[in-house]
N, C-alpha and C positions, 0 to 999 in steps of 0.2 A: 569534652573530648580530652582522649589521653592518645599519646605518641613520647618515643625517644627524645631526651631532650636537647635542643639545635634549633635551627633554621628551619622556616618550613620546607614540608617535600616540596618537587615540582610533579605535575603531573600535566603532561600535553595530550589535548585531546584532538588528533587530524580528523577534520568533520565536522561544520557548521552544521547536518542537517538536525532533525529533530531527534535522532539517536545520540548523536553528538554534546547535542545542548542537555540531557537531560542526562547521559552520561557525565558531563559536567555539575550539573543542580546536585546530584544523588552526593557525586568525589566534594563538593563545596558543603554540600551540608551536613557528610559525616563525619566527614573532614575537619572544619572549623579552624580554628588557627593553624592546625600544626600541618597543613595543606594550601598549596599555590597550582592553581586552575589554567593553564591556555588553552583556549578554542584556536586553531589555526581554520581557516574556510578558503578557499579559492576561491569561489567566489566574489563578488563586490557588495553580497549579505547574507544574512545565516537564514536558515529554513527550509534548504535545499527545495522536495516535492511539493512541500508545503510555503504556499504565497498567494496575493491578493491581489487582482487587477481591478482597476476604475475602468468601466463602462456605460458613459451612458447615465454619468454620473454616478453609479449604483459602485461602492466597494463590494468586488464576489471573492469565489478563492478560485484559484488561478488552476489547482492542484487540488490536492482532497478534500471534500466538502465536509464527512463525516469519520466520526469514528467510535468506534463497537464499542457499546456500552453495555455487551454482556461480560469484559472482561475490565476489572478494574484498574490498570493501570494508570489509562489516560484519561479518566476521568477525574480522577484521585491527586494527578498530576496538573490539570487544568484546576482543579480547587485550589491546591498550594502555592500556584501561582498568581490568583488572585484575579480568576477570569471566571468562579465558580459560578456565577451569579447570572452569568449570561451563558450559561449551558442549556439549551434547549432543546427540546422535541420535537421530529417533524412533524407537520402535521398530518400526514399521511405517508405510509410507508406501500401502500399497494402497490404491486410493479404488476406488467405485460409483458410480453413477446410478442413482436413483428412479427409474424410468417401467417404465412398463409393470403396474405393482402388484406390483414386485419390486425389489430393492435388486441390481443387475447391476455385475457389474465394469466396470471402465471398462480395454478393449481395454489388453492390455500390446504396447508397442511405437506411440508413437500422436507426430505433433506439436502442440503445443496443442489436442489432440481428437482430432485427423485421424488414424482408423487408418493404419500403413504395414504392417500384415500382416491378409489376407484373413479365414486362418483365424480368427485372436486374434481377429478384428471379429466372428467369425461365435458364436462360442464363447459371446462378451460374450451375444449375445441385447439386446443394445441396437439395433440394427438391423432391422428388417423385412428379410423377403427382395430386396423390390424395393431397400429403402434399400443393399444390399449389392450388386445390380449397378449400381446409381446407382455405388456408392464402385468397384468394378471398372472400370467404363467410362471413370475415369477416367487410365487409363493408354495410354488408345492418344489420347487428347487431342495437341495439339504443344504440346510446349515454353510457356511465357510469360512475356515480361518484361514488365514495368508501364511504361507511360511515363509514368506519375501515380501520385498514393497514391486509393486506392477504401478502399470500407470491408470489414472481416473478413467482415459478413454475403453482400456482394454477389459475393465475393473465391470465399469457401468453397461456396458455391451453384454457384457457376458452373461450378467442378470436380468439385465431390465430391457433390452433390446437395443438398435441401434434407432430409433423417430427418441426414446428417453435422452440416449447421451445429445443428439445433434439436433432438439428440439427445445430441452431443458438441461440439460446438466452444462452443455459445451457456450452456450450465452451466458451461465452467472461464473465460469473458468473465462469466458473473451473477457467479460466486464471485472474482474477482480485482478486476472492477473497477465490481459492483455496477449494470454497462451491458448493452445487448444488440447484437449482433455487427452488428447494421444500423448500428448508430449511429458505431463504434469505427473507428480511421482502423488499416488493415492495418499501413502503416510503421513507427507508432508503439506499436502492439500485441503486434502476431505479426509482425516481418519474416520471422522465418525460413521460416513459411511458402510466402511468395512467394519467397523464396532456395531453397528447396527444389525447388520447382515449375521454376525458372528454369536450376538445376543439371541438371534430370531424376535425380531422387532423393531420396525420402523418406525420410529414417532416422530413425528411432523414439528419441526420447529417453530416453521410458518418462518414469516419474517423475523428477519435478526433485528434485535433491538439497538439504534443506531441513535447517538445523540450531534447536536450541531454546535455552533457559539456562534449566539449574537453578534454578525459585523465580519463571522468566517471563519473558519478553524485556521487560516493563513493569520489569525492574532497569536497563537499560538508561541510561535516560535521567539519572537522578540522578549513574549515576558517568561518566557524562560530562560532566556539567555539574562535581564533584568536577576529576575530568585535568583539565580546562580550565582553571582555576585563575582563570576568569573572574567579572566580578562580575553576578551572578544577581537582576532585580529583578521578582517576580510582582505582579498584581496594577494593572499598567500600561499603560493604553495609547496608542500614539501616535496622537496625532489628526491632524496633518500635519507634513511635510518638506519643507524647505524648502529651495533652494540659497544659500547664501550665495558669496563671492568668493573665500574659498577654505575648503573644507568644506560643511558639513551642519547647520542644526540638526533637532532634531526637539520638538515641541510638544506636551508630555504635559498629564493632569490633566483636570480638569473647566472648561471654556469660563471662569468666575466666575473661576476660581483655578489660571490655567496656569501649566505649567512648563514651561525649553527647556535642551532640551540639545544643545553645541553636537561635532562629531565630525568628523573629519578623513576619512573613510569611514563608508559605511553597507551593511549586507548586509541586504538583505528576504528573511526565509524568512518568509512568513505566504503564507498558500492567495490564490487569484487577484483574488478580490473586493478583497479589503482591498490588497493590492500594489497592484491597477487605483486607487485610491481614493486612498491614497500618493502617487503619482507623476502623478497626474491635471493638475499643473501644470508639475511638473519634467520628466519623460520621456511627454507627451500619446499618443504614436504607443503606445509599448509598453502606459499604462494603456487605450488602444481595443482591444487585440489580448488581453489581460488582462481585459478587462470580456467577452470574447467567450469563453470558460472555464467549463464548466455545470458542478456538482460534483452529485451523487449520495448521499443521507443512507442512513445502515445502521443495524440495529440487533444486539447479539448477546444473545440468552438463553442462558444458563449453567442448566443441571441438574444438581442432585447429588441423588443417587438412590440406594436402598436396591441391593446386592445381591439383593438379592429379585426387585427390578422387572426383572431379566435372564431372562426367562422360553425366549430360545434365543441362539445363539452371536451377538456382534457380530463381524463380519469387517472385517478393517482397519483404517485409521483415522476411515472417515466416506462420506457419499457425499454426490453435488451432486444439485441435481434442473434439467432441464429446465423455461423457462417456460410451454414450449409444454403443464407436462400442467396448470395451473394451480393449483399447490399455492400456499402461506406460506413455508414453506422453500425456502432459495435453494441452503443449502449446511449439512452437520450435521460434524461432529468428535466422532468417540469421545475425549477428552482423557488419559480414563482410558486408554483402550488405544494411544494413539500418546503418550504420554509417561509413561516409565517413573516419572519423579519427581514427577506428578501420581497416580500411582496409588499410592505410599507414600504422601503427602499425605491421602489420602482416606483410605486404610486398610483400601480393598476396597470403597469404596463407586464407582457408576460417574457419572462427570462425564461431559456431554456439549455440548456449545455449539451454537446453531442461528445462524445467520444471515439477518435476512430483508429486505430494500428492495430494489426495484429502479427504477432511474432512470427517472426520469417520471411513477411511481405512487405517491405518497406514502398512502395509504391504509393501507396498513398497517403503516404509521412512524407514521400516526397514532392507532392502538389504543392503548388504555390497557395498561400493564403487564400486568396479572389477565389480558384476553382475552388478549394476545398469548403469555405461559404458558400460558392452556390451548389455545391452539387449539396451538401447538408440540408440546405433548403431545398431545395428540388424532394428530396427522401422523406423529410417535415410535413410538407405538402402532402403528400401521396400518403403517407401513416396518419397523421392529426388531422390534415386540414386546418392548419396554420400557414397562412398567406401573406402578402405584401412586403416592403420592403421594409430590412430591421432598421431601427431606431440607431442602433448604431451593433456591431460585431468584434472577434476576437478571437485571434485563434494561438496559443499556446501550444507549443511542442515540447516535450518530456523526452528528449532522446537518450535512451538505452536507461531508461525510468525504471524498470518493473523485471525483478530475477525471474529466473522461470527455473523451478523446481524440478528439474528432472530426478527418473524414477534412480530412488539409490541415496537424494538428495539429502537425509538424513544421517546416513553415514560416513555421506562428506563433510556433512557439518561438525558430526564427532570427531572425525580425524585434523580439522582445521582446528579445533579446539584442543584436543590433546597437543599437538606439536606445538601449539602457541600456549598451553602452559607448561610446559618442558623448558621455556624460558623465562625466568625473571622478568617482573616488571613490563607486561602486555597483557592489553587484552582486546578482544574483538567484539563488535556490535554493532549493529545496522540492520538494513531486510532481506540481508544474501541469507541470513542464517535460520533464523525460526518464524519465520512473518511478515509481510511486507504491512498488515495494516499499522497505525499509529500507536496503538496498546502493546503490536507486536514489538514496535523498534523500542520503544520506552522499554518492557520488560527486557531487552536484549541490553539498552545501557543501564538498567538497573546491575545485571549481572555483571556488566561490564566492572563496574563501580567498585563492589562488592569482591572482584579478585583481588584489581588493584591495592586496596585500601587490605586485606587482609595480609597481601603482599609486601605490605611497604611496614605491616604491623602497627597501624592505626585502626584504634576502634570505636567508633559510634559510643554514646551516653545511651 
């Protein structure tokens, strides 16, 4: 590593979620002895939305349980922090749609829910005869090259009809973003749809290739924190970020007893709202753009049920639920069927995770734990035949967890990054920008580290 002679330069990373921890890892890996990195996290632990919870003696993921293996960033980092031997593939990736009274198979061969095989779509039973006819009619429509961004809902409805949108695409959007297709940007969330129709050829991607970590993806944050070799400080809230003639000053601690931390550079790896607050004075343009990003809340209800609860076979890895069907649950994962390590740890018990919460409607999120558990049990019994008293149940609430990429999101992000780039020694990363998945967050952390190292003139060998 090389840098100007003198003491190590100091970089402060604000936020100890996976993006902040990954940024610290990349900074330390490439900066070596020329760099000192401090991570400040307001909560008592690092990891953000990646966490573990123990239920009925089994340690399970309380947040994300899988990472997208089609992108290399997350898988590569898992290997580099010593968890490579624990990377596992799901036992099954077949998913269903609970609609019209049955859990029906998601049609094989699709692009984010849009079927590419009419026969497979007909066999699934998700669409009515009228919906299938409308799906087939898309093939005679002219190629469509978009001049600007539109919502996922408007695009899918116009090309393939309302049923494809409501019964197939919207459930996938709800499962990933806890949002509605009519409010999300096509360019920022599912650009593959526009690209395939513009090229006049829809090729089904099938099920996405996912990977998990034996013992839970929630193990990743601590492994990254250890490998980074950075100073990790939890329970520290940054209240102010001030530009100095050379570098930055971060103000932490209570207003009655503030503590100042000086830094040569800062990486903001926090959600949009706290990022906007911290940048209000130093980069007001970026702050105003960040303030416009809205978030959805979600809750994960995990049930550990005795083997006798299974009155009929559970097929596949779980199912999604269209919002149009008016159910509480938006997605269910049969964890003990999807992950072999979970089945082994549970000793034959049935482990099920249900997700609730949709953007713009916090009524379900506000229900008590007991009420949510009872309601989820009732819907599971109806959909799958799982009955009986759980051995144990857990409710984990993630308030304001999922950023909503509204129409024009890519332009918003470009304006944020341009404004931030005009101020030396500053970078941003996290789920608010280029994707909410683990791999996307790690990629944004890599980008932020590269920016900071370049501005500090520290070059990796």
